[in-house]
N, C-alpha and C positions, 0 to 999 in steps of 0.2 A: 504494500500500500504506500503511495506517495502523494495522496491528496485526501483531505478531510474537510467536509463542509461544516463549519462551526456554527454559523447562523445564516438564516435566510428568512427574512420576515418583512412584512409590510406594516407600516404604522401610518394610517391615513394616506397621504399622498407621497410618503417617503418610503423608499425601498432600501433595505439594508442587506448586504451580502458580505459575509466574512468567511474566509477559508484559509487553510494552510496547505502548502505543497512544496515539493522540490522543483526548483525552476530549471530552465535549460542550461544554466551554468553549474548546476549541482548544489546550489544554495537552498537553505530552508527559508521560506517566506510565509508570513501571515499577511494576507491581503484583504483590505476592506474597500467597500464601495457603497457610498450613500448617494442615492439618486432621488431628487425631488423635482417638482415642475419648474423650479427656477434655478437650481444649482446641482452641481455634481462634485463630489469629494471622493478622491481615491487616496489610499495610504497603504504603506506596507512596512513591516519590520522584517529585516533580513539578518540571518545568521549565516556567515560564510561556511563553506564546506569544511575548512580547516578547523573550525570551532565546534564541529559536531560532537566530539567526545565530551566537551563541557556541557553542551546542550542536553545530551542524553543523560549525563550525570545529574543535571538539575532536575530532570523529570523522573529519574530513577529507572531509566530504560537502558538495556544493555547495548542495543544497536539502533540505528535510525529506523529500520523496519519496525522494531518494537516501539519506538517513540510514537508513531502514529496510533498504534493500539492503545498505548497509555493515555494519549490525548483523548481518544474516543471514550475510554473507560473512566478516566478521572477528571477530565477538564472540559468536556462538552457542556456541563451545566453552567460554566462561568459565563456571565453576561458581559456584553460590551467589550471593552479592551482588556479584560482580566488576564487572558493568556499572554497578550503582549506586555502588559504591566509586569507580570510575573517574570518574564524574560528581561525586561528593561531594569527591574529592581535587583537583578542578580549580577554576578560577575561575568556572565557570558557576554562576549563582545557582540554587539548588534548595531545596526544602523537603521534609521528611520527616513522614509521618503514620503512626500505627499504631493497632491495635485488638486487644485480647486478651479472649477469653471463656473462662472456666474452668468446667467442670461441677462 
């Protein structure tokens, strides 16, 4: 497994999509997308492939394959940016990127 849908919900006119995956560079990404009638906001938290041992240790997973299972089992109930905050508040190196488009 290399993809997990964390949230996908509609709140009025706002659509929220949040997932984690391994990207084309082999990095771990948590990606979010908020879409409303007047704006679009995208963001991601990225952990480089070289830092996977630290990421796995943070979640108590032996391997990256197991990491996705642990996320499904233990972290899917976390609302909002809980999973990203957990990573950002740790010693695991990560970077954040975002994009906003306003109509």
